[in-house]
C-alpha positions as CSV (number, residue, x, y, z in Angstrom):
1,X,15.2,-10.4,6.1
2,X,17.9,-7.7,5.9
3,X,21.6,-8.1,6.6
4,X,23.9,-5.9,8.6
5,X,26.8,-4.2,6.9
6,X,29.3,-6.0,9.2
7,X,28.7,-9.1,7.1
8,X,31.0,-7.7,4.4
9,X,34.6,-8.6,5.2
10,X,36.7,-8.0,2.1
11,X,36.4,-7.0,-1.6
12,X,38.5,-7.1,-4.7
13,X,37.8,-5.1,-7.9
14,X,38.0,-7.0,-11.1
15,X,39.0,-5.6,-14.5
16,X,36.1,-7.0,-16.4
17,X,32.7,-8.8,-16.0
18,X,33.1,-12.1,-14.1
19,X,31.0,-15.2,-15.0
20,X,31.9,-17.8,-12.4
21,X,33.7,-18.3,-9.1
22,X,34.9,-21.6,-7.5
23,X,37.3,-22.6,-4.8
24,X,39.6,-25.5,-4.0
25,X,40.5,-26.4,-0.4
26,X,43.2,-28.8,-1.4
27,X,45.0,-26.1,-3.5
28,X,43.9,-23.1,-1.3
29,X,42.9,-21.3,-4.5
30,X,39.9,-19.4,-6.0
31,X,39.3,-19.3,-9.7
32,X,37.2,-16.5,-11.3
33,X,36.4,-16.7,-15.0
34,X,35.4,-13.6,-17.1
35,X,33.9,-12.3,-20.3
36,X,37.3,-12.0,-22.0
37,X,37.9,-15.8,-21.7
38,X,40.4,-15.4,-18.8
39,X,40.6,-17.3,-15.5
40,X,42.1,-15.4,-12.6
41,X,43.6,-17.5,-9.7
42,X,43.2,-15.8,-6.3
43,X,44.4,-16.4,-2.8
44,X,42.2,-15.6,0.1
45,X,43.2,-15.0,3.7
46,X,39.9,-14.8,5.6
47,X,41.5,-13.6,8.9
48,X,43.8,-11.0,7.3
49,X,44.2,-7.4,8.2
50,X,41.6,-4.9,7.1
51,X,38.7,-7.2,8.1
52,X,35.2,-5.8,7.6
53,X,36.2,-2.9,5.4
54,X,34.7,-2.5,2.0
55,X,38.0,-0.9,0.8
56,X,40.2,-3.7,1.9
57,X,41.6,-6.0,-0.8
58,X,44.9,-7.2,0.8
59,X,43.3,-10.5,1.8
60,X,42.1,-11.2,-1.7
61,X,45.2,-11.4,-4.0
62,X,45.5,-12.2,-7.7
63,X,48.2,-14.8,-8.1
64,X,48.0,-15.5,-11.8
65,X,45.8,-15.2,-14.9
66,X,45.2,-18.0,-17.4
67,X,43.7,-17.5,-20.9
68,X,42.9,-20.6,-23.0
69,X,39.7,-19.3,-24.5
70,X,39.0,-16.7,-27.2
71,X,35.5,-15.8,-25.9
72,X,33.8,-15.6,-22.5
73,X,34.7,-18.3,-20.1
74,X,31.3,-19.3,-18.6
75,X,32.1,-22.0,-16.1
76,X,35.2,-23.3,-14.3
77,X,35.8,-26.3,-12.1
78,X,38.6,-27.6,-10.0
79,X,39.2,-31.4,-10.3
80,X,42.4,-33.0,-8.8
81,X,45.4,-31.4,-10.4
82,X,43.3,-29.9,-13.2
83,X,41.1,-26.9,-13.9
84,X,38.3,-27.5,-16.3
85,X,36.6,-24.6,-18.1
86,X,34.0,-24.1,-20.8
87,X,33.4,-21.1,-23.1
88,X,31.3,-19.4,-25.7
89,X,34.1,-20.3,-28.1
90,X,32.5,-23.8,-28.0
91,X,35.5,-25.4,-26.2
92,X,36.0,-27.6,-23.1
93,X,39.5,-27.2,-21.8
94,X,41.5,-29.2,-19.2
95,X,44.3,-27.2,-17.8
96,X,47.1,-28.2,-15.4
97,X,46.9,-26.1,-12.3
98,X,50.7,-26.1,-11.7
99,X,52.0,-25.4,-15.2
100,X,48.9,-23.5,-16.4
101,X,49.2,-25.3,-19.7
102,X,46.5,-27.0,-21.7
103,X,46.3,-30.7,-21.2
104,X,43.3,-31.4,-23.5
105,X,40.9,-29.3,-25.5
106,X,37.6,-30.5,-26.9
107,X,35.8,-28.4,-29.5
108,X,32.0,-28.5,-29.8
109,X,29.3,-27.6,-32.2
110,X,27.7,-24.9,-30.0
111,X,28.7,-22.5,-27.2
112,X,28.9,-24.3,-23.8
113,X,26.9,-23.0,-20.8
114,X,26.9,-25.6,-18.0
115,X,29.6,-27.8,-16.5
116,X,29.6,-30.4,-13.7
117,X,31.7,-33.3,-12.5
118,X,29.8,-36.5,-12.6
119,X,32.0,-38.9,-10.7
120,X,35.6,-40.0,-9.8
121,X,37.2,-36.8,-11.1
122,X,37.3,-38.2,-14.6
123,X,33.7,-38.1,-15.8
124,X,32.2,-34.7,-16.6
125,X,29.1,-33.3,-18.2
126,X,28.5,-30.2,-20.3
127,X,25.4,-28.5,-21.5
128,X,25.2,-26.0,-24.4
129,X,23.2,-23.1,-25.7
130,X,21.1,-25.3,-28.0
131,X,20.0,-27.8,-25.3
132,X,22.5,-30.6,-25.9
133,X,23.9,-32.5,-23.0
134,X,27.3,-34.3,-23.3
135,X,29.1,-36.6,-21.0
136,X,32.9,-36.9,-21.2
137,X,35.3,-39.6,-19.8
138,X,38.7,-38.1,-19.6
139,X,40.4,-41.5,-19.1
140,X,39.7,-42.2,-22.8
141,X,41.5,-41.0,-25.8
142,X,40.4,-37.7,-27.5
143,X,38.5,-39.7,-30.1
144,X,36.6,-41.7,-27.5
145,X,36.2,-39.3,-24.6
146,X,32.7,-38.2,-25.6
147,X,30.6,-41.1,-24.3
148,X,27.1,-39.5,-24.4
149,X,25.5,-36.8,-26.6
150,X,21.8,-36.0,-26.2
151,X,20.1,-33.0,-27.8
152,X,17.3,-33.2,-25.3
153,X,16.2,-29.6,-24.6
154,X,14.6,-26.9,-26.7
155,X,16.6,-24.2,-25.1
156,X,20.0,-23.7,-23.3
157,X,21.1,-26.1,-20.6
158,X,21.4,-23.7,-17.6
159,X,22.6,-26.0,-14.9
160,X,23.8,-29.6,-14.2
161,X,23.9,-31.6,-11.0
162,X,24.4,-35.2,-9.8
163,X,23.4,-37.4,-6.9
164,X,26.0,-38.6,-4.4
165,X,26.9,-41.7,-6.3
166,X,27.3,-39.9,-9.7
167,X,24.8,-42.3,-11.2
168,X,22.0,-39.8,-11.8
169,X,22.7,-36.6,-13.8
170,X,20.2,-33.8,-13.7
171,X,19.9,-31.0,-16.3
172,X,17.9,-27.8,-15.9
173,X,17.0,-25.8,-19.0
174,X,15.7,-22.5,-20.3
175,X,12.8,-24.5,-21.8
176,X,11.4,-24.8,-18.2
177,X,12.1,-28.6,-18.0
178,X,14.3,-30.8,-15.9
179,X,15.8,-33.9,-17.5
180,X,17.1,-36.9,-15.5
181,X,19.7,-39.2,-16.9
182,X,21.3,-42.5,-15.9
183,X,24.9,-41.4,-16.4
184,X,26.3,-45.0,-16.4
185,X,23.8,-46.4,-18.9
186,X,23.7,-43.1,-20.7
187,X,20.0,-43.0,-21.2
188,X,17.1,-40.7,-20.3
189,X,15.2,-41.6,-17.2
190,X,12.6,-38.9,-17.2
191,X,11.8,-35.4,-18.3
192,X,9.6,-33.1,-16.3
193,X,6.5,-31.2,-17.3
194,X,7.2,-27.6,-18.4
195,X,7.4,-25.2,-15.4
196,X,6.0,-21.7,-15.4
197,X,9.4,-20.1,-16.1
198,X,12.9,-21.0,-17.3
199,X,14.9,-23.1,-14.9
200,X,18.2,-21.6,-14.1
201,X,19.7,-23.8,-11.4
202,X,19.3,-27.4,-10.1
203,X,20.6,-28.9,-6.9
204,X,20.1,-32.1,-5.0
205,X,18.8,-31.3,-1.5
206,X,17.0,-32.8,1.6
207,X,19.3,-35.8,1.9
208,X,19.1,-36.7,-1.8
209,X,15.3,-37.0,-1.8
210,X,14.5,-33.7,-3.4
211,X,15.8,-31.5,-6.3
212,X,15.4,-27.7,-6.1
213,X,15.4,-25.6,-9.3
214,X,15.6,-21.9,-9.2
215,X,13.7,-20.1,-12.0
216,X,13.4,-16.8,-13.8
217,X,10.4,-15.7,-11.7
218,X,12.0,-16.0,-8.3
219,X,10.6,-19.4,-7.4
220,X,12.3,-22.6,-6.1
221,X,10.6,-25.5,-7.9
222,X,11.0,-28.6,-5.9
223,X,10.8,-32.1,-7.3
224,X,10.6,-35.4,-5.3
225,X,13.1,-38.0,-6.3
226,X,11.7,-40.6,-8.8
227,X,8.5,-38.5,-9.2
228,X,9.8,-36.2,-12.0
229,X,6.6,-35.3,-13.9
230,X,5.5,-32.3,-12.0
231,X,6.9,-30.3,-9.0
232,X,5.8,-31.5,-5.6
233,X,6.4,-28.2,-3.9
234,X,7.4,-24.6,-4.6
235,X,8.8,-21.7,-2.6
236,X,8.5,-18.1,-3.7
237,X,11.8,-16.4,-2.8
238,X,11.3,-13.0,-4.4
239,X,8.5,-12.6,-6.9
240,X,9.7,-11.7,-10.5
241,X,13.4,-11.6,-9.4
242,X,15.3,-14.4,-11.1
243,X,17.4,-16.9,-9.1
244,X,20.6,-17.1,-11.1
245,X,22.9,-19.1,-8.9
246,X,22.5,-21.3,-5.9
247,X,25.0,-22.4,-3.3
248,X,24.0,-25.4,-1.1
249,X,25.3,-24.2,2.3
250,X,24.5,-27.3,4.3
251,X,21.6,-29.4,5.2
252,X,18.6,-27.7,3.6
253,X,20.0,-24.2,3.7
254,X,20.4,-22.5,0.3
255,X,22.3,-19.3,-0.6
256,X,20.6,-17.6,-3.6
257,X,22.2,-15.1,-5.9
258,X,19.5,-13.0,-7.6
259,X,19.2,-10.7,-10.5
260,X,18.4,-7.7,-8.2
261,X,21.9,-8.0,-6.7
262,X,20.7,-9.4,-3.4
263,X,22.3,-12.6,-1.9
264,X,19.4,-14.3,-0.1
265,X,19.3,-17.3,2.2
266,X,16.5,-19.7,2.8
267,X,15.8,-22.9,4.6
268,X,13.8,-25.7,3.0
269,X,11.4,-28.0,4.9
270,X,10.2,-25.8,6.4
271,X,10.6,-23.1,3.7
272,X,11.8,-20.2,5.9
273,X,13.7,-17.0,4.9
274,X,17.0,-16.5,6.7
275,X,19.0,-13.3,7.0
276,X,20.3,-11.9,3.8
277,X,24.0,-12.5,3.2
278,X,24.6,-9.2,1.4
279,X,24.2,-7.5,-2.0
280,X,26.0,-6.2,-5.0
281,X,24.2,-2.8,-5.1
282,X,21.5,-3.6,-7.7
283,X,24.0,-5.5,-9.9
284,X,23.0,-9.1,-10.7
285,X,24.9,-11.9,-8.8
286,X,26.8,-14.2,-11.2
287,X,28.5,-16.6,-8.9
288,X,28.8,-18.0,-5.3
289,X,31.1,-20.3,-3.5
290,X,32.6,-21.0,-0.1
291,X,36.1,-19.8,0.6
292,X,38.8,-22.5,0.5
293,X,38.8,-22.8,4.3
294,X,35.0,-23.0,4.2
295,X,34.6,-20.1,6.6
296,X,33.2,-17.4,4.4
297,X,30.9,-16.9,1.3
298,X,32.4,-15.4,-1.8
299,X,30.3,-13.7,-4.5
300,X,30.8,-12.0,-7.8
301,X,28.4,-9.7,-9.6
302,X,27.8,-7.4,-12.5
303,X,29.6,-4.7,-10.5
304,X,32.9,-6.5,-11.3
305,X,33.7,-7.0,-7.6
306,X,34.6,-10.1,-5.6
307,X,33.0,-9.8,-2.2
308,X,33.7,-12.0,0.9
309,X,30.9,-12.3,3.5
310,X,31.0,-13.5,7.0
311,X,28.4,-16.1,8.0
312,X,27.8,-15.3,11.7
313,X,24.4,-13.8,11.1
314,X,23.4,-16.7,8.9
315,X,24.5,-19.2,11.5
316,X,22.5,-17.3,14.2
317,X,19.5,-17.5,11.9
318,X,19.9,-21.2,11.4
319,X,20.4,-21.8,15.1
320,X,17.2,-19.8,15.9
321,X,15.2,-21.7,13.3
322,X,16.4,-25.0,14.7
323,X,15.4,-23.9,18.2
324,X,12.0,-22.8,17.0
325,X,11.5,-26.1,15.2
326,X,12.4,-28.1,18.4
327,X,10.0,-26.0,20.4
328,X,7.2,-26.7,17.9
329,X,8.0,-30.4,18.0
330,X,7.9,-30.5,21.8
331,X,4.6,-28.7,21.9
332,X,3.1,-31.2,19.4
333,X,4.3,-34.0,21.6
334,X,2.8,-32.4,24.7
335,X,-0.5,-32.0,22.8
336,X,-0.5,-35.7,21.9
337,X,0.2,-36.7,25.5
338,X,-2.5,-34.6,27.0
339,X,-5.6,-36.8,27.9
340,X,-8.6,-35.9,25.9
341,X,-11.6,-34.6,28.0
342,X,-14.6,-36.9,27.8
343,X,-17.8,-35.2,26.8
344,X,-20.5,-35.3,29.6
345,X,-23.5,-37.3,28.7
346,X,-26.8,-35.5,29.0
């Protein structure tokens, strides 16, 4: 499904290639990390002047730039009064949002690729280029903060996710496997069979009963909870176009940033394409997040531009899909209520 140009609301050109974008409602901030190891802090006014103009940038404003890494900053995460970041320089850094100063730094053996909060704003997980998963407890001293280290995968850890309780940690990898961990007992629960392509994302969906993993072939591989051996379902989003980043929009609606530059949307259960959000003109999409006020979708891509997208068409598509589902359910109920005709005896 195509999108209309009116979906694009605001843009901001960046000086260099961005890697990640996240937002914080409590701080009303956006953080964008880049290939030079910097983190730019932005302010976004979704209702500002210049709405729906690709040339407008007055509503996306750079407030400050932080640099605590010597190489590309791959992931960034808001947590309370802190900003956590990981880098190709092998470091995990905790930075104070107000002072912009480093609170703690943890050096690792390999370049870090994935980052996720596990629970309580104090326990976090990282994954590196060599397939090692680590869990950190920032309540502990520097010497004791690393509470789990598992070299589980044969390729880079691409994405990390957790269940609502923070008890189960999920790791997707370039080796095509999903690993499942009990984060409290710090032990492996299961490891999936190898999928057909590298797994690049993982997200808990469908009320916590499913896990969706985007792969390098444009497929969403779906696992059922506690049945981790093989996928239980799959949805082809765009054949041979990798799904590089996923934003869980709500319910079973996923926003997908793809290598061809298109930001797609899809519903799960049923697996139904929704109107496209927009595109980065053939430049791969690197990151997605909601704006701090949760009204718009923000994206970054290889074109070095932050783009803000309205969600009106997406909401219309979701509403239409819901109405169609209700009609189908009502028709099925009517079919069940109709008396069956008795065959005449000869």
